[in-house]
C-alpha positions as CSV (number, residue, x, y, z in Angstrom):
1,M,66.6,-68.8,-12.9
2,S,65.6,-65.9,-10.7
3,S,62.8,-63.6,-12.1
4,V,63.5,-60.1,-12.4
5,R,60.7,-57.6,-11.1
6,R,60.2,-55.1,-13.8
7,L,59.4,-51.5,-12.6
8,P,56.5,-49.6,-14.3
9,P,57.6,-47.0,-17.0
10,L,58.1,-43.5,-15.8
11,R,55.2,-42.1,-17.8
12,S,52.8,-44.9,-15.9
13,M,54.2,-43.5,-12.8
14,A,53.5,-40.0,-13.6
15,V,50.1,-41.0,-14.5
16,I,49.5,-42.8,-11.4
17,C,50.8,-39.9,-9.2
18,A,48.9,-37.2,-11.2
19,L,45.7,-39.6,-10.6
20,G,46.6,-39.9,-6.8
21,S,47.0,-36.2,-6.4
22,S,43.5,-35.5,-8.3
23,V,41.9,-37.9,-5.8
24,L,43.3,-36.4,-2.8
25,L,42.4,-32.7,-4.1
26,M,38.7,-33.8,-4.7
27,T,38.6,-35.3,-1.2
28,G,39.9,-32.3,0.3
29,C,37.6,-30.0,-1.5
30,T,34.6,-32.4,-1.0
31,N,35.5,-32.3,2.8
32,A,36.2,-28.3,2.6
33,D,32.8,-28.2,0.9
34,T,31.0,-30.5,3.4
35,A,32.5,-28.5,6.2
36,R,31.3,-24.9,4.9
37,S,28.0,-26.4,4.4
38,S,27.5,-27.7,7.9
39,V,28.5,-24.4,9.0
40,A,25.9,-22.6,6.8
41,E,23.2,-25.0,8.2
42,A,24.1,-24.4,11.8
43,A,24.1,-20.6,11.2
44,Q,20.7,-21.1,9.8
45,T,19.4,-23.4,12.6
46,T,20.9,-21.7,15.7
47,P,19.0,-18.5,16.8
48,P,21.1,-15.3,17.2
49,T,22.7,-15.0,20.6
50,D,21.4,-11.7,22.2
51,T,24.1,-10.1,23.6
52,T,21.9,-7.3,25.2
53,S,21.4,-7.6,29.1
54,A,17.7,-7.9,30.2
55,T,17.8,-4.4,31.7
56,D,18.9,-2.8,28.6
57,T,16.1,-4.8,26.5
58,T,13.1,-4.3,29.3
59,S,11.1,-1.1,29.0
60,P,10.3,0.2,32.4
61,S,6.6,0.2,33.5
62,P,4.7,3.3,33.9
63,S,4.5,3.0,37.5
64,A,8.6,2.7,37.4
65,S,8.8,6.4,37.0
66,L,6.5,7.5,39.9
67,T,7.7,8.4,43.3
68,E,6.5,6.6,46.3
69,D,4.4,9.5,47.1
70,Q,2.9,9.4,43.5
71,A,2.2,5.7,43.5
72,E,0.5,6.0,46.9
73,R,-2.0,8.6,45.4
74,K,-2.5,6.7,42.2
75,A,-3.7,3.4,44.4
76,L,-5.4,5.4,47.0
77,V,-7.6,8.1,45.1
78,P,-9.3,6.0,42.7
79,M,-10.6,3.5,45.6
80,A,-12.4,6.5,47.1
81,K,-16.0,6.6,46.0
82,V,-17.4,9.3,48.3
83,S,-16.1,13.1,47.1
84,W,-15.0,15.3,49.8
85,D,-18.0,17.5,49.8
86,K,-20.1,14.3,50.5
87,A,-17.9,13.5,53.4
88,A,-17.8,16.8,54.8
89,D,-21.5,16.9,54.7
90,T,-22.0,13.7,56.5
91,A,-19.5,14.8,59.2
92,V,-21.1,18.3,60.1
93,K,-24.3,16.3,60.5
94,E,-23.0,13.8,63.0
95,V,-22.3,17.1,65.3
96,P,-25.0,19.2,65.7
97,Q,-24.3,23.1,64.9
98,S,-20.7,22.3,63.7
99,K,-18.7,23.6,61.0
100,L,-15.9,21.6,59.1
101,V,-12.1,22.6,60.1
102,D,-10.4,19.9,58.7
103,L,-10.5,17.0,56.0
104,E,-8.0,14.3,54.7
105,L,-8.5,11.3,52.4
106,K,-6.0,8.7,54.1
107,R,-5.8,4.8,54.5
108,T,-7.8,3.4,57.4
109,S,-5.2,2.4,60.2
110,D,-4.9,-1.0,62.0
111,E,-6.0,0.8,65.3
112,A,-9.2,1.8,63.8
113,T,-9.9,-1.9,62.6
114,A,-8.9,-3.2,66.1
115,S,-12.0,-1.6,67.5
116,T,-14.6,-4.4,67.8
117,G,-17.6,-5.1,69.7
118,S,-21.3,-4.0,69.9
119,P,-22.1,-0.4,68.0
120,S,-21.9,2.5,70.2
121,P,-22.2,6.0,69.7
122,S,-18.5,6.2,69.2
123,M,-18.4,3.4,66.8
124,P,-21.5,3.2,65.1
125,N,-20.5,1.0,62.2
126,P,-17.8,-1.4,61.6
127,A,-14.7,0.1,60.5
128,P,-13.4,-0.7,56.9
129,S,-10.4,-3.3,56.7
130,Q,-7.0,-1.8,57.3
131,G,-5.6,0.0,54.2
132,S,-9.1,1.0,52.9
133,P,-9.8,4.6,52.0
134,E,-11.1,6.9,54.8
135,W,-12.1,10.6,55.0
136,E,-10.8,11.8,58.5
137,A,-12.7,14.9,59.2
138,K,-12.8,17.2,62.1
139,V,-15.7,19.6,62.8
140,A,-16.2,22.2,65.7
141,T,-19.0,23.7,67.3
142,S,-18.8,27.6,68.0
143,D,-17.1,27.0,71.4
144,G,-14.3,25.8,69.7
145,T,-14.8,22.1,70.6
146,V,-13.6,19.6,68.1
147,H,-14.8,16.3,67.1
148,R,-13.3,13.9,64.9
149,V,-15.5,12.1,62.5
150,D,-14.1,8.9,60.5
151,I,-16.0,8.0,57.3
152,D,-15.8,5.1,55.0
153,A,-14.7,6.7,51.7
154,V,-16.3,3.9,49.7
155,S,-19.8,3.3,51.5
156,G,-20.1,6.7,53.4
157,K,-20.8,5.2,56.5
158,V,-19.5,6.8,59.8
159,F,-17.6,4.4,61.8
160,R,-16.1,6.6,64.8
161,I,-16.9,9.5,66.3
162,Q,-14.4,11.1,68.9
163,A,-14.2,14.5,71.0
164,E,-10.6,15.7,70.6
165,D,-8.4,16.5,73.7
166,Q,-8.6,20.3,73.8
167,D,-7.6,22.8,76.6
168,A,-9.3,26.1,76.9
169,D,-6.7,28.0,74.8
170,D,-7.3,25.1,72.2
171,K,-10.9,25.9,71.9
172,Q,-10.6,29.5,72.0
173,K,-8.2,29.4,68.9
174,V,-10.7,27.4,66.8
175,S,-13.6,29.6,67.8
176,D,-11.6,32.7,66.7
177,R,-10.8,31.1,63.5
178,L,-14.5,30.1,62.7
179,G,-15.7,33.4,63.4
180,K,-13.2,35.1,61.2
181,A,-13.6,32.8,58.1
182,T,-16.3,34.5,56.1
183,Q,-15.3,32.0,53.0
184,K,-16.9,28.5,53.5
185,P,-14.7,25.5,52.5
186,E,-16.7,24.9,49.4
187,Q,-16.0,28.4,48.4
188,A,-12.4,27.7,48.8
189,V,-12.4,24.5,46.9
190,K,-13.9,26.1,43.8
191,V,-11.2,28.8,43.8
192,A,-8.6,26.0,44.4
193,T,-9.8,23.7,41.7
194,D,-10.5,26.5,39.0
195,K,-6.8,27.1,39.3
196,T,-5.8,23.5,39.3
197,K,-7.7,20.5,38.0
198,G,-7.9,17.2,39.9
199,T,-9.3,15.5,42.6
200,V,-9.8,17.1,46.2
201,T,-8.0,15.0,48.7
202,G,-7.8,17.5,51.8
203,V,-9.5,20.6,53.3
204,G,-8.0,22.4,56.2
205,L,-8.7,25.7,58.3
206,D,-5.2,27.2,59.5
207,D,-2.9,30.2,59.8
208,N,0.1,30.9,57.8
209,D,3.5,32.4,59.0
210,D,2.0,35.9,58.4
211,Q,-1.1,35.1,60.7
212,Q,-3.1,34.9,57.6
213,L,-6.3,32.8,58.0
214,L,-6.6,30.4,55.0
215,W,-8.0,27.2,53.7
216,S,-5.6,25.0,52.5
217,V,-6.7,22.8,49.7
218,D,-5.0,19.5,48.6
219,V,-5.6,18.8,44.7
220,V,-4.2,15.5,43.1
221,S,-3.7,15.5,39.7
222,T,-4.8,12.0,37.9
223,D,-2.5,12.9,34.9
224,N,0.8,12.8,37.1
225,W,-0.3,12.1,40.6
226,N,1.3,15.4,41.8
227,K,-0.3,17.2,44.5
228,T,-1.1,20.8,44.6
229,T,-1.7,22.7,47.9
230,V,-3.6,26.0,47.0
231,D,-3.8,28.3,50.1
232,V,-7.0,30.6,49.9
233,D,-7.5,33.5,51.9
234,A,-10.5,32.4,54.1
235,T,-11.8,36.0,54.6
236,N,-11.5,37.4,50.7
237,G,-11.2,34.1,48.7
238,K,-7.9,35.2,47.2
239,I,-5.1,32.7,46.4
240,L,-2.2,33.3,48.8
241,R,0.1,30.5,47.8
242,E,0.1,27.6,45.4
243,H,2.8,24.6,45.9
244,V,3.2,21.4,43.7
245,D,4.2,18.3,45.6
246,R,6.0,16.4,43.0
247,D,7.6,14.1,45.2
């Protein structure tokens, strides 16, 4: 006799299906919770991505806002330990009976450092290294003969003396200027620095377009490294012009 396979009652089938559905639902919920937990943990452990470019987040350095000339003044002026008046006094002492006609703070050229050999009247001391600060002075005697005197702006030592190449007209022009200049360079510098505070980097005796004799004084501000040129009348000490070089 063949056995008959009995089917479970419908109620039992319903219970089994319900239990199966519950298991699947719990499994799905558990998987969803696990996934959400993993995402939360990843969010906590993974540092936030910075979408800002490096150029946006980097603050510019103070020197980045300076022009090339301002940056050069900022580098050069503090290196000079010898003031303009000390350099001028040294220069006029090198040439008897001379007076200052020009003075400028600059960097020592490679041409100066290339001069080697034993000390001589024209090169009494070794030149400073290339790029070091120097005062290039020009002094003239009463007949208008001009001598260039180079001075180490750190040690104060003279490292070169040489006569300028001049013709008779050049000498006469210089002689006439010296005779008419009743204001001394130190007087002109005082007028200029009373008007504009800073470090003097240049002094020169010259004429302007109106043929007025003047002392041109360069003053560098250590606040912004601008250079102000103050033209002072060499006969009465009045300011003729003031120009700020912000380049």
